[in-house]
C-alpha positions in Angstrom: -14.1 -37.7 14.9 -17.0 -35.7 15.3 -18.3 -33.0 12.7 -16.9 -30.4 15.8 -13.7 -31.9 16.0 -13.0 -31.8 12.1 -14.1 -28.0 11.6 -11.5 -27.4 14.8 -9.0 -29.1 13.2 -9.2 -27.0 9.8 -9.8 -23.6 11.9 -7.1 -23.7 14.4 -4.4 -24.1 12.3 -5.9 -21.4 9.9 -6.7 -19.0 12.3 -3.5 -19.4 13.6 -1.6 -18.0 10.8 -4.6 -16.0 9.5 -5.2 -13.8 12.5 -1.0 -12.7 12.8 -1.4 -11.6 8.9 -4.7 -10.0 9.6 -3.4 -7.8 12.5 -0.4 -6.6 10.9 -1.9 -5.9 7.7 -4.9 -4.0 9.9 -1.5 -1.9 11.2 0.3 -1.1 8.2 -3.1 -0.2 6.1 -5.5 1.4 8.9 -2.9 2.7 11.2 0.1 4.3 8.8 -1.2 4.2 5.2 -4.4 5.3 5.5 -4.0 8.5 7.8 -1.5 9.8 5.6 -2.6 9.5 2.1 -6.3 9.0 2.3 -6.9 6.8 -0.5 -10.0 4.4 0.5 -10.0 2.6 -2.9 -6.2 1.6 -2.4 -6.9 0.8 1.3 -9.9 -1.6 0.0 -7.8 -3.1 -2.5 -4.6 -3.7 -0.8 -6.6 -5.3 2.3 -8.3 -7.8 -0.1 -5.2 -8.6 -2.4 -3.3 -9.6 1.2 -6.2 -11.7 2.3 -6.3 -13.3 -1.0 -2.8 -13.9 -1.3 -2.7 -15.3 2.2 -5.5 -17.6 1.2 -3.7 -18.8 -2.0 -0.4 -19.4 -0.2 -2.3 -21.3 2.5 -4.7 -23.8 0.8 -1.8 -24.3 -1.9 0.1 -26.5 0.9 -2.6 -29.1 0.5 -2.7 -29.5 -3.3 -0.3 -30.6 -6.1 -0.1 -27.2 -7.3 3.2 -25.1 -6.6 3.1 -22.1 -5.0 4.9 -20.6 -7.6 2.0 -21.3 -9.8 -0.4 -19.6 -7.3 1.6 -16.5 -7.3 2.0 -16.9 -10.9 -2.1 -16.2 -11.6 -2.3 -13.9 -9.0 0.6 -11.9 -11.3 -1.7 -11.8 -14.2 -4.1 -10.5 -12.3 -2.4 -7.8 -11.2 -0.9 -7.0 -14.2 -4.1 -7.3 -16.0 -5.8 -4.8 -13.1 -3.1 -2.4 -12.4 -2.1 -1.6 -16.1 -5.5 0.1 -16.3 -4.3 2.8 -13.9 -0.7 4.1 -12.7 -0.2 3.8 -9.4 2.3 5.9 -7.2 5.5 4.0 -6.2 4.5 4.5 -2.7 1.0 2.9 -3.0 2.8 0.0 -5.0 5.4 -0.6 -2.1 2.4 -0.6 0.3 0.4 -3.1 -1.9 3.7 -5.0 -2.0 4.0 -5.1 1.4 0.8 -6.5 2.1 1.5 -9.2 -0.5 4.5 -10.1 1.7 2.9 -10.1 4.5 0.2 -12.5 3.3 2.9 -14.9 2.0 5.3 -15.0 5.2 1.9 -15.8 7.2 0.0 -18.1 4.5 3.5 -20.4 4.3 3.0 -22.6 6.9 6.1 -24.6 5.1 8.8 -22.2 6.8 7.4 -21.9 10.2 5.3 -23.2 12.7 5.8 -20.8 15.5 3.3 -18.2 15.8 5.4 -16.1 18.0 8.2 -16.2 14.9 4.9 -15.0 12.6 4.1 -12.3 14.8 8.0 -11.4 15.2 8.6 -11.1 11.3 5.5 -9.2 11.0 6.5 -6.8 13.6 9.7 -6.1 12.3 8.4 -5.4 8.4 5.4 -3.0 9.6 7.3 -1.2 12.0 10.2 -0.4 9.5 7.7 1.0 7.3 6.3 2.7 10.2 9.5 3.9 11.3 10.3 5.4 7.6 6.7 6.7 7.1 6.1 8.2 10.5 9.8 10.2 11.0 9.9 11.3 7.5 12.8 9.3 6.5 10.3 8.1 3.8 11.0 11.4 2.0 8.6 13.9 0.1 5.2 12.9 -0.7 3.7 14.0 -4.1 0.2 14.9 -5.2 -1.0 15.9 -9.0 -3.4 18.9 -9.0 -5.2 21.5 -11.9 -3.9 24.8 -11.1 -5.9 28.2 -12.0 -3.1 31.0 -11.2 -0.9 30.7 -14.3 1.2 34.0 -13.4 2.5 32.5 -10.6 3.9 29.7 -12.8 7.1 32.3 -13.7 10.3 31.3 -12.3 10.7 34.6 -10.5 7.6 34.1 -8.8 8.2 31.0 -7.3 8.2 31.7 -3.5 4.5 33.2 -4.2 3.6 30.2 -6.3 4.4 27.5 -3.0 2.8 30.1 -0.7 -0.5 30.4 -2.4 -0.4 26.2 -2.8 0.3 25.8 0.8 -2.1 28.2 1.6 -4.9 26.7 -0.5 -4.1 23.2 0.1 -2.5 22.8 3.4 0.5 21.1 2.2 4.1 21.9 3.2 5.0 22.5 -0.6 9.0 21.9 -1.1 8.8 21.5 -5.0 6.7 21.9 -8.0 6.8 20.3 -11.2 4.6 21.5 -14.1 3.3 18.5 -15.9 1.0 20.2 -18.7 -0.1 24.1 -19.4 -3.4 24.7 -21.2 -3.6 28.2 -22.1 -7.1 28.1 -23.5 -8.6 27.2 -20.4 -6.1 28.9 -18.2 -5.0 26.2 -16.5 -2.0 23.9 -15.3 -1.4 20.1 -14.1 1.1 20.3 -11.6 3.0 17.7 -9.5 3.6 19.1 -6.0 5.9 17.7 -4.0 5.3 18.2 0.2 6.5 16.8 3.1 4.5 14.3 5.0 
C-alpha cells in the first residue's frame, strides 16, 4: 500500500469522528456559551480539553490501555488544575458537556454510524441551547466590588437593584453581600441577574 493510501486509511476514520465533535463543540462553546458568558479563558480551556479528551478516547482504542485509565489520567489533570481556581457551576457544566461530546465522538466502539453521532451531538447541544436561550437555566450570577454602602441597607433594596442595573446593564433580581470592607468603603457582592 502506498503512503497516500496509508495516510488516507488513518485520516478518514479519524476525521469521520473528529469533525462531528468539532462541529458540536464549536456550536456549544462559540455560539451558546461565549456570547452569553464572555469568558475567553474558559472558552479556550473548554475547546482544548474537548480536543484532548477526544484524542485520548480515539487513540486508546488501538492500545492495551483501557479507556478508564485514560480518563483517570484526565481526571488527575483536572483535579490538579481546577483546584487552583473555583469555577462557577455553569462553567463546570459546560466543561463536562464538552468532555461528554469528546467521549461520545472519540469512542469508536459504541457506533460506527456518523449519523448517529450527529444525532447524539445535536441532542446534547440542542438541549443545552434550549435551557440556556429560553431562560430555563435560571438566573446567572456575577461577583463584583461595590462602592455605595449606603444602598446596602435593607430598606433601600429597590434603590440598590436600580443602581446595579444602571451601572452594570444587568437585569438584577437579587443581591448577596459576601464581604464588607468599611475601611475601604466597599463591599463584595454576588449579583444575580436574568440572562
